[in-house]
N, C-alpha and C positions, 0 to 999 in steps of 0.2 A: 554295901558290899557289891563287888563286881564279880563277873564270871567270864570265862572264855567258853565260847560255844562252837560246836561244829554241827552243821546241819547238812542234810543230804537230799539231793534231788534225783529221784529215779529217772525222771524225764531226761535229764542231762547226764546222768550217771557221774555226778560230780559232788564234791564236798565244798562247803563254804565255811570259813573260819572267821569269827568275829569276837568282839568284846562288848559287854553291855552291863548295865546295872539292873536291868529288868528283862530277863530272857524271854518270857512268854509274850510280853508286849512287842519285843523285837522280832520274835518269830512271826507274830501276826502281821507286822509290817512287811517282812520278807514275803509273806504269802498273800499280800494284797498288792494292788498296783499303785501304792502310795508314792513310790519313787519310780516313775515310769521309765526313766533312763538307766536305772540300775541293772547290774548284771543279774541279780536274783529274780527279776521279773520273768526272765526266760525259763527259769527252772521251777516255777510254781507247779505243784506244791512241794514245799520243803518240809522235811521231817527232822525231828531232834535225833541227833546221833550221840553226842557227848556234851555234857555241861560240867565244867570244872568251876565250882562256885566257892563262895566265902573267901574271895581274894580282895586285896586292896587294888586300887586302880593301876599303880605301877607294876605290881606283880602280874596282873591280868594282861597288861600290854606286853610285858616281857615274855610271858608264856605264849601269847598269840604270835609274836614275832618269831619265837623259837620254832613253833610248829610250822609256820609258813616258810621259814628258811629251810626246813628239811625238804620241802618240795617232793613229798613222798606219800602217795596213797597208802602204801604198805605201812608207813609209820603211823598214819592216822588210824588205820585198821588195828594196828598193834596197841594203840592207846586203849581201845575197847577190850582187846583180848588180855592185856597185861596191865592191870590197874596200878602196879608198882611204878610203871613209867610215869604216870600222872603224879603219884606221890613224890617221886624224885624231882619232877619239874617244880612242884609246889615248894619243896625244900630248897632247891637250887635258886629260885627266884624270890625267896622270902626276904622281905625288907626289914 
């Protein structure tokens, strides 16, 4: 199973959106210097903000693209405040 995750860096005051099949392993990678050239190295430490799990790979990629396409911090904040938005996304991109 896959998930869409949103992590937050207080240092950068920014969110990062991604997809993975192992969130905690991926979060540890973001919080290490494993990928020295990556954007997330600049924002260490990253904290879990939202994890939308139990998705198949296509569904996870489609939801990730949708959230990124919104280009809205307010939209991301609303995902946490209004869980119905997440449920609607899961249904919309169900395969």
